[in-house]
KOLROTOR-490391 format. One record per atom (N, C-alpha, C): atom name; x, z, y. Coordinates in nm, 4 decimals, m for minus. Atoms other than C-alpha are relative to their C-alpha. Layout:
% residues N
+------+----------+----------+----------+
| site |       c1 |       c3 |       c2 |
+------+----------+----------+----------+
|   CA |        X |        Z |        Y |
...
+------+----------+----------+----------+
END
This chain:
% residues 118
+------+----------+----------+----------+
| site |       c1 |       c3 |       c2 |
+------+----------+----------+----------+
|    N |   0.1150 |   0.0053 |  m0.0881 |
|   CA |  m7.3010 | m16.0139 |  11.9359 |
|    C |  m0.1304 |   0.0224 |  m0.0791 |
|    N |   0.1200 |  m0.0166 |   0.0807 |
|   CA |  m7.5583 | m16.0231 |  11.6539 |
|    C |  m0.0222 |   0.1457 |  m0.0370 |
|    N |   0.0126 |  m0.1420 |   0.0335 |
|   CA |  m7.4871 | m15.6654 |  11.5466 |
|    C |  m0.0405 |   0.0781 |   0.1237 |
|    N |   0.0344 |  m0.0673 |  m0.1253 |
|   CA |  m7.5035 | m15.5509 |  11.9092 |
|    C |  m0.1466 |  m0.0232 |   0.0349 |
|    N |   0.1385 |   0.0328 |  m0.0332 |
|   CA |  m7.8328 | m15.7323 |  11.9725 |
|    C |  m0.0971 |   0.0621 |  m0.0996 |
|    N |   0.0870 |  m0.0585 |   0.1015 |
|   CA |  m7.9831 | m15.6153 |  11.6443 |
|    C |  m0.0133 |   0.1503 |   0.0141 |
|    N |   0.0069 |  m0.1457 |  m0.0150 |
|   CA |  m7.8970 | m15.2530 |  11.7195 |
|    C |  m0.0768 |   0.0421 |   0.1239 |
|    N |   0.0784 |  m0.0317 |  m0.1204 |
|   CA |  m8.0722 | m15.2693 |  12.0575 |
|    C |  m0.1500 |  m0.0162 |  m0.0260 |
|    N |   0.1416 |   0.0322 |   0.0184 |
|   CA |  m8.4002 | m15.4132 |  11.9306 |
|    C |  m0.0773 |   0.1169 |  m0.0614 |
|    N |   0.0804 |  m0.1125 |   0.0488 |
|   CA |  m8.6868 | m15.1705 |  11.8567 |
|    C |  m0.0328 |  m0.0106 |  m0.1483 |
|    N |   0.0193 |  m0.0106 |   0.1452 |
|   CA |  m8.7925 | m15.0619 |  11.5041 |
|    C |  m0.0751 |  m0.1102 |  m0.0728 |
|    N |   0.0607 |   0.1032 |   0.0854 |
|   CA |  m9.0268 | m15.3439 |  11.3990 |
|    C |   0.0980 |  m0.1096 |  m0.0413 |
|    N |  m0.0998 |   0.1010 |   0.0347 |
|   CA |  m8.7198 | m15.5703 |  11.3968 |
|    C |   0.0738 |   0.0432 |  m0.1262 |
|    N |  m0.0713 |  m0.0375 |   0.1235 |
|   CA |  m8.5645 | m15.5774 |  11.0479 |
|    C |   0.1509 |  m0.0005 |   0.0232 |
|    N |  m0.1415 |  m0.0133 |  m0.0331 |
|   CA |  m8.2146 | m15.4472 |  11.1169 |
|    C |   0.0889 |  m0.0022 |  m0.1235 |
|    N |  m0.0798 |  m0.0049 |   0.1224 |
|   CA |  m8.0988 | m15.4079 |  10.7561 |
|    C |   0.0593 |  m0.1362 |  m0.0380 |
|    N |  m0.0634 |   0.1287 |   0.0308 |
|   CA |  m8.0502 | m15.7847 |  10.6994 |
|    C |   0.1192 |  m0.0323 |   0.0899 |
|    N |  m0.1134 |   0.0223 |  m0.0900 |
|   CA |  m7.8225 | m15.7943 |  11.0036 |
|    C |   0.1221 |   0.0759 |  m0.0513 |
|    N |  m0.1109 |  m0.0802 |   0.0521 |
|   CA |  m7.6109 | m15.5127 |  10.8615 |
|    C |   0.0547 |  m0.0594 |  m0.1298 |
|    N |  m0.0438 |   0.0591 |   0.1263 |
|   CA |  m7.6039 | m15.6758 |  10.5189 |
|    C |   0.0756 |  m0.1299 |   0.0227 |
|    N |  m0.0689 |   0.1259 |  m0.0295 |
|   CA |  m7.5058 | m16.0132 |  10.6651 |
|    C |   0.1401 |   0.0261 |   0.0539 |
|    N |  m0.1323 |  m0.0336 |  m0.0513 |
|   CA |  m7.2193 | m15.8498 |  10.8538 |
|    C |   0.0921 |   0.0434 |  m0.1140 |
|    N |  m0.0809 |  m0.0414 |   0.1138 |
|   CA |  m7.0987 | m15.6910 |  10.5307 |
|    C |   0.0359 |  m0.1156 |  m0.0909 |
|    N |  m0.0242 |   0.1143 |   0.0875 |
|   CA |  m7.1344 | m16.0101 |  10.3277 |
|    C |   0.1042 |  m0.0935 |   0.0608 |
|    N |  m0.0942 |   0.0889 |  m0.0679 |
|   CA |  m6.9426 | m16.2097 |  10.5870 |
|    C |   0.1333 |   0.0678 |   0.0283 |
|    N |  m0.1218 |  m0.0780 |  m0.0156 |
|   CA |  m6.6704 | m15.9410 |  10.5820 |
|    C |   0.0419 |   0.0110 |   0.1462 |
|    N |  m0.0251 |  m0.0229 |  m0.1425 |
|   CA |  m6.7020 | m15.8666 |  10.9518 |
|    C |   0.0955 |   0.1183 |   0.0134 |
|    N |  m0.0971 |  m0.1099 |  m0.0104 |
|   CA |  m6.4096 | m15.6437 |  11.0620 |
|    C |  m0.0668 |   0.1328 |   0.0345 |
|    N |   0.0641 |  m0.1302 |  m0.0177 |
|   CA |  m6.4978 | m15.2741 |  11.0474 |
|    C |   0.0064 |   0.0514 |   0.1422 |
|    N |  m0.0161 |  m0.0526 |  m0.1358 |
|   CA |  m6.3598 | m15.1844 |  11.3883 |
|    C |  m0.0968 |  m0.0681 |   0.0965 |
|    N |   0.0910 |   0.0741 |  m0.0885 |
|   CA |  m6.5567 | m15.4579 |  11.5629 |
|    C |  m0.1455 |   0.0318 |  m0.0339 |
|    N |   0.1355 |  m0.0332 |   0.0430 |
|   CA |  m6.8670 | m15.3779 |  11.3560 |
|    C |  m0.0438 |   0.1354 |   0.0554 |
|    N |   0.0367 |  m0.1332 |  m0.0471 |
|   CA |  m6.8652 | m15.0065 |  11.4376 |
|    C |  m0.0047 |   0.0082 |   0.1521 |
|    N |   0.0044 |  m0.0033 |  m0.1465 |
|   CA |  m6.7858 | m15.0670 |  11.8041 |
|    C |  m0.1248 |  m0.0707 |   0.0519 |
|    N |   0.1227 |   0.0697 |  m0.0422 |
|   CA |  m7.0710 | m15.3203 |  11.8388 |
|    C |  m0.1234 |   0.0830 |  m0.0318 |
|    N |   0.1130 |  m0.0835 |   0.0383 |
|   CA |  m7.3083 | m15.0898 |  11.6517 |
|    C |  m0.0124 |   0.1217 |   0.0913 |
|    N |   0.0025 |  m0.1172 |  m0.0885 |
|   CA |  m7.2109 | m14.7853 |  11.8601 |
|    C |  m0.0404 |  m0.0389 |   0.1413 |
|    N |   0.0352 |   0.0434 |  m0.1357 |
|   CA |  m7.2375 | m14.9801 |  12.1860 |
|    C |  m0.1490 |  m0.0340 |   0.0087 |
|    N |   0.1414 |   0.0362 |  m0.0015 |
|   CA |  m7.5794 | m15.1230 |  12.0967 |
|    C |  m0.0906 |   0.1208 |  m0.0097 |
|    N |   0.0821 |  m0.1206 |   0.0144 |
|   CA |  m7.7214 | m14.7902 |  11.9818 |
|    C |   0.0070 |   0.0875 |   0.1243 |
|    N |  m0.0104 |  m0.0827 |  m0.1207 |
|   CA |  m7.5863 | m14.6099 |  12.2869 |
|    C |  m0.0804 |  m0.0605 |   0.1144 |
|    N |   0.0819 |   0.0646 |  m0.1043 |
|   CA |  m7.7467 | m14.8669 |  12.5201 |
|    C |  m0.1474 |   0.0273 |  m0.0260 |
|    N |   0.1412 |  m0.0216 |   0.0336 |
|   CA |  m8.0767 | m14.8329 |  12.3356 |
|    C |  m0.0435 |   0.1443 |   0.0264 |
|    N |   0.0413 |  m0.1393 |  m0.0136 |
|   CA |  m8.0844 | m14.4537 |  12.3277 |
|    C |   0.0163 |   0.0519 |   0.1428 |
|    N |  m0.0073 |  m0.0359 |  m0.1413 |
|   CA |  m7.9653 | m14.4192 |  12.6880 |
|    C |  m0.1211 |  m0.0542 |   0.0753 |
|    N |   0.1200 |   0.0554 |  m0.0633 |
|   CA |  m8.2532 | m14.6483 |  12.7898 |
|    C |  m0.1226 |   0.0847 |  m0.0336 |
|    N |   0.1119 |  m0.0862 |   0.0388 |
|   CA |  m8.4994 | m14.4335 |  12.5926 |
|    C |   0.0064 |   0.1332 |   0.0743 |
|    N |  m0.0157 |  m0.1269 |  m0.0720 |
|   CA |  m8.3591 | m14.1164 |  12.7498 |
|    C |  m0.0322 |  m0.0165 |   0.1478 |
|    N |   0.0299 |   0.0251 |  m0.1414 |
|   CA |  m8.3812 | m14.2695 |  13.0972 |
|    C |  m0.1506 |  m0.0121 |   0.0228 |
|    N |   0.1457 |   0.0131 |  m0.0126 |
|   CA |  m8.7443 | m14.3712 |  13.0477 |
|    C |  m0.0693 |   0.1333 |  m0.0246 |
|    N |   0.0565 |  m0.1327 |   0.0233 |
|   CA |  m8.8174 | m14.0254 |  12.9079 |
|    C |   0.0162 |   0.0910 |   0.1195 |
|    N |  m0.0189 |  m0.0835 |  m0.1189 |
|   CA |  m8.6697 | m13.8612 |  13.2155 |
|    C |  m0.0911 |  m0.0429 |   0.1138 |
|    N |   0.0889 |   0.0482 |  m0.1069 |
|   CA |  m8.8815 | m14.0809 |  13.4437 |
|    C |  m0.1461 |   0.0335 |  m0.0305 |
|    N |   0.1416 |  m0.0112 |   0.0328 |
|   CA |  m9.2138 | m14.0701 |  13.2601 |
|    C |  m0.0369 |   0.1254 |  m0.0780 |
|    N |   0.0274 |  m0.1171 |   0.0841 |
|   CA |  m9.1826 | m13.7473 |  13.0595 |
|    C |  m0.0962 |   0.0985 |   0.0639 |
|    N |   0.0878 |  m0.0973 |  m0.0673 |
|   CA |  m9.3421 | m13.5153 |  13.3137 |
|    C |  m0.1405 |  m0.0556 |   0.0210 |
|    N |   0.1326 |   0.0615 |  m0.0183 |
|   CA |  m9.6233 | m13.7605 |  13.3811 |
|    C |  m0.0797 |   0.0017 |  m0.1311 |
|    N |   0.0682 |   0.0007 |   0.1296 |
|   CA |  m9.7059 | m13.7891 |  13.0113 |
|    C |  m0.0437 |   0.1410 |  m0.0381 |
|    N |   0.0356 |  m0.1391 |   0.0296 |
|   CA |  m9.6963 | m13.4114 |  12.9640 |
|    C |  m0.1142 |   0.0457 |   0.0899 |
|    N |   0.1104 |  m0.0337 |  m0.0906 |
|   CA |  m9.9186 | m13.3701 |  13.2720 |
|    C |  m0.1308 |  m0.0627 |  m0.0419 |
|    N |   0.1206 |   0.0686 |   0.0450 |
|   CA | m10.1650 | m13.6276 |  13.1410 |
|    C |  m0.0607 |   0.0710 |  m0.1198 |
|    N |   0.0528 |  m0.0631 |   0.1201 |
|   CA | m10.1958 | m13.4627 |  12.8012 |
|    C |  m0.0400 |   0.1452 |   0.0224 |
|    N |   0.0453 |  m0.1362 |  m0.0287 |
|   CA | m10.2222 | m13.1148 |  12.9514 |
|    C |  m0.1369 |  m0.0024 |   0.0680 |
|    N |   0.1311 |   0.0128 |  m0.0644 |
|   CA | m10.5178 | m13.2334 |  13.1623 |
|    C |  m0.1059 |  m0.0512 |  m0.0959 |
|    N |   0.0980 |   0.0658 |   0.0860 |
|   CA | m10.6880 | m13.4487 |  12.8994 |
|    C |   0.0260 |   0.0301 |  m0.1479 |
|    N |  m0.0335 |  m0.0378 |   0.1373 |
|   CA | m10.5974 | m13.2558 |  12.5843 |
|    C |  m0.1190 |  m0.0175 |  m0.0935 |
|    N |   0.1165 |   0.0051 |   0.0901 |
|   CA | m10.9451 | m13.2203 |  12.4349 |
|    C |  m0.0557 |  m0.1407 |  m0.0187 |
|    N |   0.0501 |   0.1361 |   0.0252 |
|   CA | m11.0727 | m13.5762 |  12.4973 |
|    C |   0.0951 |  m0.0838 |  m0.0856 |
|    N |  m0.0975 |   0.0739 |   0.0811 |
|   CA | m10.7502 | m13.7168 |  12.3520 |
|    C |  m0.0055 |   0.0448 |  m0.1450 |
|    N |   0.0096 |  m0.0527 |   0.1362 |
|   CA | m10.7769 | m13.4897 |  12.0497 |
|    C |  m0.1252 |  m0.0521 |  m0.0696 |
|    N |   0.1242 |   0.0496 |   0.0590 |
|   CA | m11.1406 | m13.5892 |  11.9909 |
|    C |   0.0082 |  m0.1499 |  m0.0287 |
|    N |  m0.0171 |   0.1436 |   0.0219 |
|   CA | m11.0518 | m13.9573 |  12.0292 |
|    C |   0.0847 |  m0.0262 |  m0.1241 |
|    N |  m0.0860 |   0.0195 |   0.1165 |
|   CA | m10.7714 | m13.9292 |  11.7723 |
|    C |  m0.0694 |   0.0412 |  m0.1298 |
|    N |   0.0761 |  m0.0405 |   0.1185 |
|   CA | m10.9974 | m13.7417 |  11.5298 |
|    C |  m0.1015 |  m0.1080 |  m0.0373 |
|    N |   0.0981 |   0.1059 |   0.0262 |
|   CA | m11.2685 | m14.0085 |  11.5665 |
|    C |   0.0681 |  m0.1253 |  m0.0545 |
|    N |  m0.0737 |   0.1163 |   0.0480 |
|   CA | m11.0110 | m14.2838 |  11.5185 |
|    C |   0.0445 |   0.0188 |  m0.1450 |
|    N |  m0.0401 |  m0.0296 |   0.1372 |
|   CA | m10.8834 | m14.1152 |  11.2013 |
|    C |  m0.1182 |  m0.0089 |  m0.0953 |
|    N |   0.1195 |   0.0066 |   0.0846 |
|   CA | m11.2359 | m14.0787 |  11.0631 |
|    C |  m0.0429 |  m0.1448 |  m0.0212 |
|    N |   0.0367 |   0.1411 |   0.0132 |
|   CA | m11.3134 | m14.4451 |  11.1355 |
|    C |   0.0975 |  m0.0751 |  m0.0905 |
|    N |  m0.0982 |   0.0642 |   0.0875 |
|   CA | m10.9893 | m14.5550 |  10.9689 |
|    C |  m0.0231 |   0.0417 |  m0.1451 |
|    N |   0.0295 |  m0.0456 |   0.1357 |
|   CA | m11.0764 | m14.3432 |  10.6651 |
|    C |  m0.1222 |  m0.0678 |  m0.0572 |
|    N |   0.1212 |   0.0684 |   0.0459 |
|   CA | m11.4237 | m14.4947 |  10.6434 |
|    C |   0.0307 |  m0.1463 |  m0.0301 |
|    N |  m0.0379 |   0.1397 |   0.0239 |
|   CA | m11.2782 | m14.8454 |  10.6757 |
|    C |   0.0810 |  m0.0165 |  m0.1269 |
|    N |  m0.0805 |   0.0042 |   0.1218 |
|   CA | m11.0240 | m14.7740 |  10.4025 |
|    C |  m0.0864 |   0.0218 |  m0.1230 |
|    N |   0.0912 |  m0.0252 |   0.1112 |
|   CA | m11.2955 | m14.6339 |  10.1776 |
|    C |  m0.0842 |  m0.1225 |  m0.0307 |
|    N |   0.0810 |   0.1206 |   0.0198 |
|   CA | m11.5137 | m14.9399 |  10.2302 |
|    C |   0.0834 |  m0.1094 |  m0.0655 |
|    N |  m0.0841 |   0.1060 |   0.0554 |
|   CA | m11.2245 | m15.1734 |  10.1558 |
|    C |   0.0339 |   0.0261 |  m0.1462 |
|    N |  m0.0468 |  m0.0260 |   0.1357 |
|   CA | m11.0937 | m15.0025 |   9.8438 |
|    C |  m0.1126 |   0.0303 |  m0.0974 |
|    N |   0.1093 |  m0.0366 |   0.0900 |
|   CA | m11.4279 | m14.8881 |   9.7032 |
|    C |  m0.0944 |  m0.1174 |  m0.0271 |
|    N |   0.1004 |   0.1045 |   0.0170 |
|   CA | m11.6488 | m15.1926 |   9.7620 |
|    C |   0.0541 |  m0.1417 |   0.0155 |
|    N |  m0.0408 |   0.1389 |  m0.0249 |
|   CA | m11.4786 | m15.5012 |   9.9073 |
|    C |   0.0990 |  m0.0504 |  m0.1040 |
|    N |  m0.1042 |   0.0471 |   0.0907 |
|   CA | m11.1670 | m15.5258 |   9.6903 |
|    C |  m0.0495 |  m0.0175 |  m0.1428 |
|    N |   0.0489 |   0.0233 |   0.1375 |
|   CA | m11.3369 | m15.4699 |   9.3529 |
|    C |  m0.0950 |  m0.1196 |  m0.0102 |
|    N |   0.0923 |   0.1131 |   0.0038 |
|   CA | m11.6088 | m15.7224 |   9.4398 |
|    C |   0.0770 |  m0.1320 |   0.0077 |
|    N |  m0.0790 |   0.1219 |  m0.0123 |
|   CA | m11.3507 | m15.9829 |   9.5469 |
|    C |   0.0776 |  m0.0268 |  m0.1283 |
|    N |  m0.0725 |   0.0190 |   0.1251 |
|   CA | m11.1474 | m15.9252 |   9.2307 |
|    C |  m0.0932 |  m0.0425 |  m0.1125 |
|    N |   0.0974 |   0.0384 |   0.1014 |
|   CA | m11.4578 | m15.9502 |   9.0144 |
|    C |  m0.0363 |  m0.1482 |   0.0151 |
|    N |   0.0331 |   0.1409 |  m0.0224 |
|   CA | m11.5480 | m16.2854 |   9.1751 |
|    C |   0.1153 |  m0.0907 |  m0.0416 |
|    N |  m0.1152 |   0.0805 |   0.0394 |
|   CA | m11.1945 | m16.4132 |   9.1197 |
|    C |   0.0114 |  m0.0072 |  m0.1524 |
|    N |  m0.0034 |   0.0012 |   0.1468 |
|   CA | m11.2078 | m16.3128 |   8.7531 |
|    C |  m0.1058 |  m0.0938 |  m0.0561 |
|    N |   0.1070 |   0.0889 |   0.0461 |
|   CA | m11.5379 | m16.4951 |   8.7145 |
|    C |   0.0370 |  m0.1463 |   0.0198 |
|    N |  m0.0430 |   0.1379 |  m0.0238 |
|   CA | m11.3820 | m16.8090 |   8.8631 |
|    C |   0.1279 |  m0.0324 |  m0.0753 |
|    N |  m0.1232 |   0.0155 |   0.0782 |
|   CA | m11.0763 | m16.7610 |   8.6366 |
|    C |   0.1180 |  m0.0351 |   0.0891 |
|    N |  m0.1137 |   0.0171 |  m0.0904 |
|   CA | m10.8393 | m16.7500 |   8.9332 |
|    C |   0.0911 |   0.1209 |  m0.0138 |
|    N |  m0.0886 |  m0.1161 |   0.0049 |
|   CA | m10.5334 | m16.5262 |   8.9532 |
|    C |  m0.0478 |   0.1081 |   0.0958 |
|    N |   0.0487 |  m0.1125 |  m0.0783 |
|   CA | m10.6199 | m16.1808 |   9.0841 |
|    C |   0.1167 |   0.0647 |   0.0732 |
|    N |  m0.1005 |  m0.0690 |  m0.0802 |
|   CA | m10.4147 | m16.0367 |   9.3703 |
|    C |  m0.0215 |   0.1494 |  m0.0117 |
|    N |   0.0145 |  m0.1451 |   0.0010 |
|   CA | m10.3434 | m15.6677 |   9.3668 |
|    C |  m0.0717 |   0.0478 |   0.1259 |
|    N |   0.0602 |  m0.0384 |  m0.1269 |
|   CA | m10.4363 | m15.6361 |   9.7349 |
|    C |  m0.0434 |  m0.1261 |   0.0725 |
|    N |   0.0436 |   0.1234 |  m0.0662 |
|   CA | m10.6450 | m15.9297 |   9.8503 |
|    C |  m0.0153 |   0.0207 |   0.1501 |
|    N |   0.0125 |  m0.0046 |  m0.1447 |
|   CA | m10.6407 | m16.0075 |  10.2202 |
|    C |  m0.1386 |  m0.0494 |   0.0377 |
|    N |   0.1336 |   0.0441 |  m0.0379 |
|   CA | m10.9862 | m16.0265 |  10.3792 |
|    C |   0.0031 |  m0.1364 |   0.0651 |
|    N |   0.0110 |   0.1320 |  m0.0595 |
|   CA | m11.0859 | m16.3825 |  10.4619 |
|    C |   0.0820 |  m0.1069 |  m0.0704 |
|    N |  m0.0832 |   0.0983 |   0.0672 |
|   CA | m10.8352 | m16.5521 |  10.2309 |
|    C |  m0.0577 |  m0.0465 |  m0.1321 |
|    N |   0.0592 |   0.0395 |   0.1258 |
|   CA | m11.0687 | m16.5938 |   9.9376 |
|    C |  m0.0757 |  m0.1293 |   0.0189 |
|    N |   0.0715 |   0.1273 |  m0.0097 |
|   CA | m11.1891 | m16.9454 |   9.8792 |
|    C |  m0.1423 |   0.0209 |  m0.0481 |
|    N |   0.1418 |  m0.0155 |   0.0353 |
|   CA | m11.5638 | m16.9686 |   9.8668 |
|    C |  m0.0535 |  m0.1328 |  m0.0505 |
|    N |   0.0558 |   0.1227 |   0.0591 |
|   CA | m11.7202 | m17.2222 |   9.6381 |
|    C |  m0.1482 |   0.0004 |   0.0067 |
+------+----------+----------+----------+
END
């Protein structure tokens, strides 16, 4: 049941530990492959069904609103690039410099807001 449920869940779910646990516990191959095939087939049939229902609507939407969507995605990419530049060019070095001055361990990638302020 765990292999079946894990194979249905969408990608953010970490599926590799489920597969590794089944191997470590020496789960029988026939049952493993049948549960995996059944779960994947349920998942992909559901995706295909939703695609058949909503596919034409999505294509119609993007054919009507192609340019505004394209401009929105370009603007979003530019904003993400500016945010990344600000973080890696100014915020992270300043936070690491302050940590060095306080003689605290320096993280490779500090998380915003997690720095103690004295």
